[in-house]
C-alpha distance (Angstrom), angle and dihedral (degrees) to the residues before:
residue distance angle dihedral
M1 . . .
K2 3.81 . .
E3 3.80 89.3 .
V4 3.79 90.8 54.5
L5 3.81 91.9 49.3
F6 3.80 89.4 47.8
E7 3.81 90.5 53.0
L8 3.81 92.2 47.1
N9 3.81 89.1 52.2
R10 3.82 88.7 50.6
V11 3.81 90.5 54.9
H12 3.79 89.0 53.7
A13 3.81 91.4 45.7
D14 3.81 92.3 48.4
L15 3.80 89.0 61.1
R16 3.81 87.3 66.0
A17 3.80 87.6 70.4
G18 3.79 91.4 59.0
D19 3.75 145.2 -61.0
C20 3.78 122.1 -53.1
E21 3.79 135.5 -167.9
L22 3.79 120.2 -118.0
D23 3.82 92.0 -115.6
D24 3.80 91.2 53.7
L25 3.80 92.8 48.6
W26 3.79 89.0 49.0
H27 3.80 95.2 51.4
Q28 3.82 95.4 41.3
R29 3.80 92.4 63.0
L30 3.79 104.6 22.9
P31 3.86 93.6 143.6
L32 3.83 89.7 56.1
W33 3.79 93.0 52.1
Q34 3.81 90.2 46.7
T35 3.82 90.1 51.6
L36 3.80 89.5 52.3
G37 3.80 92.0 43.7
W38 3.79 90.2 -124.5
E39 3.77 130.7 156.2
P40 3.84 121.2 -152.6
A41 3.81 89.6 -95.2
Q42 3.81 90.2 60.3
L43 3.81 91.5 50.1
R44 3.79 88.7 50.4
L45 3.82 90.3 50.7
W46 3.81 92.3 48.3
L47 3.81 91.7 50.0
H48 3.79 90.4 47.3
C49 3.82 90.0 55.1
Q50 3.80 95.9 48.2
P51 3.80 116.1 105.5
G52 3.77 116.8 -118.1
I53 3.80 97.0 20.3
Q54 3.79 119.0 125.0
I55 3.80 121.2 -153.1
Q56 3.80 124.7 -150.1
G57 3.77 116.8 -165.0
A58 3.80 94.4 9.1
E59 3.80 90.8 172.5
S60 3.82 93.9 52.7
D61 3.81 126.2 91.8
N62 3.80 91.2 -115.7
P63 3.82 110.3 34.0
R64 3.80 122.8 -177.7
F65 3.80 120.7 -121.0
R66 3.78 128.9 -160.1
L67 3.76 138.8 163.7
A68 3.80 113.9 -99.7
P69 3.80 115.4 -119.7
A70 3.80 113.4 -93.0
G71 3.76 112.9 -79.3
R72 3.82 94.8 21.3
R73 3.74 125.4 106.7
A74 3.79 119.8 -124.3
E75 3.78 115.3 -94.1
T76 3.75 129.7 -167.1
A77 3.75 124.6 -147.2
S78 3.78 92.5 -138.8
P79 3.79 119.6 108.4
G80 3.78 122.0 -129.5
T81 3.79 98.4 48.6
D82 3.78 124.3 114.9
D83 3.81 95.2 -77.2
G84 3.83 88.1 -47.2
V85 3.80 94.1 -80.0
A86 3.79 119.1 131.6
T87 3.79 121.2 -139.9
E88 3.78 117.5 -96.9
Q89 3.82 102.6 -156.3
P90 3.82 109.4 108.8
L91 3.79 116.2 -117.3
G92 3.82 91.8 -119.7
D93 3.80 90.6 57.6
R94 3.79 90.9 48.9
I95 3.81 89.7 51.6
A96 3.81 90.6 49.9
D97 3.82 90.3 50.9
I98 3.80 91.6 50.5
L99 3.81 92.6 48.6
A100 3.81 91.5 47.5
A101 3.81 89.8 53.8
H102 3.81 92.1 42.9
G103 3.81 92.1 50.9
K104 3.80 96.9 -147.2
P105 3.81 141.5 53.4
A106 3.79 115.7 -70.8
P107 3.81 138.2 -169.8
P108 3.82 119.2 -108.9
A109 3.82 91.7 -107.9
L110 3.81 91.9 59.1
I111 3.80 91.2 46.4
R112 3.82 90.3 49.4
S113 3.81 90.2 52.3
Q114 3.82 89.5 55.6
L115 3.81 94.6 52.4
P116 3.81 119.6 95.4
S117 3.79 112.2 -85.2
T118 3.81 89.1 -123.2
L119 3.82 90.6 63.0
L120 3.79 107.3 82.3
V121 3.80 111.0 -158.3
T122 3.78 137.3 147.5
D123 3.80 128.9 -135.9
A124 3.81 88.1 -108.6
M125 3.81 90.4 55.8
I126 3.81 89.7 49.8
R127 3.82 91.5 50.7
A128 3.82 91.2 48.3
A129 3.81 92.5 49.0
A130 3.81 90.3 48.3
R131 3.82 91.4 50.8
D132 3.81 90.1 53.0
H133 3.81 96.4 44.9
P134 3.84 116.4 94.1
R135 3.84 93.9 -144.5
L136 3.81 97.1 48.2
S137 3.80 131.0 76.9
F138 3.78 140.2 160.8
T139 3.78 132.4 -104.1
G140 3.78 102.5 -173.3
P141 3.81 106.7 -56.4
L142 3.81 92.6 -19.0
I143 3.78 126.2 94.5
R144 3.78 114.4 -138.0
L145 3.76 135.3 -168.7
G146 3.80 112.3 -120.0
S147 3.74 126.5 -151.7
Q148 3.77 117.5 -80.1
A149 3.76 116.1 -112.4
């Protein structure tokens, strides 16, 4: 799993070098997407949910993705979003907030149902964010909020 996370971080880092079309990103790391069992639509969704990534031609079949300049928030070129600005709160922090309000451990599906409808995430993305968050841990299939240090 660490290798997969490393490769996903490399995809994000590669966007620092310049913008890239969805098709190119897909073909550059085809073995990674096969390992994850992803289709191009899932890669597109993952990129859309990443902080700091700008999207050009979001409504097209082959949008371009690039890393926003340091200090700028990610913007999409698609109309109909809240002024085109993506949210900045990390997914792990959102999960922690939901669990704090819920008051007990919860499965990823319940957490996903409590997220804003504009935030498109999968249960696998929720589990990965929980694994990486210092305040979150697992009890069987449930994600729980640990004590703050």
